[in-house]
C-alpha positions in Angstrom: 0.0 0.0 0.0 1.5 3.3 -1.0 1.5 6.5 1.0 -1.0 8.2 -1.3 -3.5 5.3 -0.6 -2.8 5.5 3.1 -3.9 9.1 3.7 -6.2 11.3 1.6 -4.9 14.7 0.4 -5.2 17.4 3.1 -7.6 19.4 0.9 -10.1 16.5 1.2 -10.3 16.6 5.0 -13.1 17.9 7.3 -13.4 18.5 11.0 -16.7 17.6 12.7 -18.2 17.5 16.1 -21.1 15.3 17.0 -23.3 15.2 20.1 -23.4 11.4 20.1 -21.3 8.3 19.8 -20.2 7.2 16.3 -19.9 3.6 15.5 -16.3 2.4 15.3 -17.2 0.4 12.2 -17.4 3.7 10.2 -13.7 4.2 10.5 -10.4 2.5 9.6 -9.1 2.5 13.2 -5.3 2.1 13.6 -4.8 2.7 17.3 -7.1 3.1 20.3 -6.7 4.3 23.9 -9.3 4.6 26.6 -9.0 6.9 29.6 -11.3 6.9 32.5 -11.5 9.7 35.0 -13.9 10.1 38.0 -16.1 12.6 36.0 -15.7 11.5 32.3 -14.5 8.8 29.9 -12.3 9.5 26.9 -11.8 7.2 23.9 -9.0 8.3 21.5 -8.8 6.6 18.1 -6.3 7.4 15.4 -7.7 6.6 12.0 -6.4 6.4 8.5 -7.7 9.8 7.7 -7.2 11.5 11.1 -8.9 10.8 14.4 -12.1 10.2 16.3 -12.1 11.3 19.9 -15.2 10.6 22.1 -15.7 12.3 25.5 -18.6 11.5 27.7 -19.9 11.9 31.2 -23.3 11.0 32.7 -25.1 13.7 30.8 -23.2 14.5 27.6 -21.4 12.7 24.8 -19.2 14.6 22.2 -17.3 13.0 19.3 -14.7 15.0 17.5 -13.7 13.7 14.0 -11.1 14.6 11.5 -11.9 12.6 8.4 -12.1 12.6 4.6 -14.9 14.7 3.2 -16.2 11.8 1.1 -16.4 9.5 4.1 -20.0 8.6 4.8 -20.9 9.8 8.3 -24.3 10.4 9.8 -25.8 13.9 9.8 -27.9 13.3 12.9 -26.6 15.3 15.9 -23.7 16.8 13.9 -23.0 20.0 15.8 -20.0 21.5 13.8 -18.5 20.8 10.4 -15.6 22.7 8.8 -13.2 22.0 5.9 -9.7 21.6 7.3 -8.1 24.7 5.6 -6.0 27.5 7.1 -6.9 28.3 10.7 -10.2 28.2 12.6 -11.2 28.7 16.2 -14.6 28.3 17.8 -16.6 27.2 20.7 -19.9 25.6 21.6 -22.0 25.7 24.8 -23.4 22.2 25.3 -26.0 20.9 27.8 -25.4 20.5 31.5 -22.7 23.2 31.7 -20.3 21.5 29.3 -18.2 23.8 27.1 -16.3 22.7 24.0 -13.6 24.9 22.4 -11.5 24.1 19.4 -9.0 25.5 17.0 -7.2 23.9 14.1 -4.4 24.9 11.8 -3.2 23.5 8.5 0.4 24.4 8.0 2.5 23.8 4.9 6.2 23.9 5.6 9.4 24.0 3.5 10.6 20.4 3.1 13.6 20.7 5.5 11.5 22.3 8.2 8.8 19.7 7.7 11.3 16.9 8.3 12.6 18.5 11.5 9.1 19.0 12.9 8.1 15.4 11.9 11.2 14.1 13.8 10.2 16.3 16.9 6.7 15.0 16.8 7.9 11.4 16.6 10.3 11.9 19.5 7.6 13.5 21.6 5.1 10.8 20.7 7.5 8.1 21.8 7.5 9.6 25.3 3.9 10.6 25.8 0.4 10.4 24.3 -0.5 8.1 21.5 1.6 7.8 18.3 0.9 5.9 15.1 3.4 5.7 12.3 1.9 4.8 8.9 3.6 2.6 6.4 5.7 4.4 3.8 6.9 3.6 0.4 10.6 2.9 0.1 12.6 6.1 0.6 9.5 8.1 1.6 8.9 9.6 5.0 6.1 7.8 6.9 3.1 9.9 7.9 2.3 10.2 11.6 -0.8 10.5 13.7 -0.1 11.8 17.3 -2.6 12.6 20.0 -2.2 13.9 23.6 -4.8 14.2 26.2 -4.1 16.2 29.4 -6.9 15.8 31.9 -7.8 17.4 35.1 -11.0 17.1 37.2 -13.7 18.7 35.1 -11.7 19.2 31.9 -9.5 17.7 29.3 -7.2 19.4 26.7 -6.6 17.5 23.5 -3.9 18.1 20.9 -3.6 16.2 17.7 -1.0 16.3 14.9 -1.4 14.6 11.6 1.5 14.7 9.1 1.3 14.5 5.3 4.9 14.2 4.1 4.1 14.2 0.3 2.5 17.7 0.9 4.9 18.8 3.6 1.8 19.6 5.7 0.9 19.2 9.3 -2.7 19.4 10.5 -2.9 20.4 14.1 -6.0 20.6 16.3 -6.5 21.6 19.9 -9.7 21.1 21.8 -10.8 21.9 25.4 -13.8 20.2 27.0 -14.8 21.4 30.4 -17.6 21.5 32.9 -18.4 25.1 33.8 -20.1 25.8 37.1 
């Protein structure tokens, strides 16, 4: 399988937020990690096209998705949808005092800087968070998917990094989910 068949082009990606669970069968899941806290559960999945992160407590369920635009996903309870282009930041007040904030950035780098950042992400991912290295064609740089989740009582801060070596591009997202009193 070649790199171009592993990941879609960056211009074909979308960012979505759902107020519900999404069936894992909808995605080509490559890595999974579950985190349980006293006041919420978090499931992080790295997929072929990006990620699916599900946060839930007793009252609210949120699923954040970075996926290919042509991937068939439900429309029911979709709260946000954006093309992954340039930069974006936004927030959403959810039920029961839950607040969701997000920002993303699509960054195209010069080839030598891209390789340096890719190496830094790999090194960081080997120490913390969840890292998945995709297969690469001979002599090509392998794409990475890297997710960190820093949780405290009442909130979690998520950061994702998805690299696209053939395009020298890094897709970064940051999300904060918290219970406001």
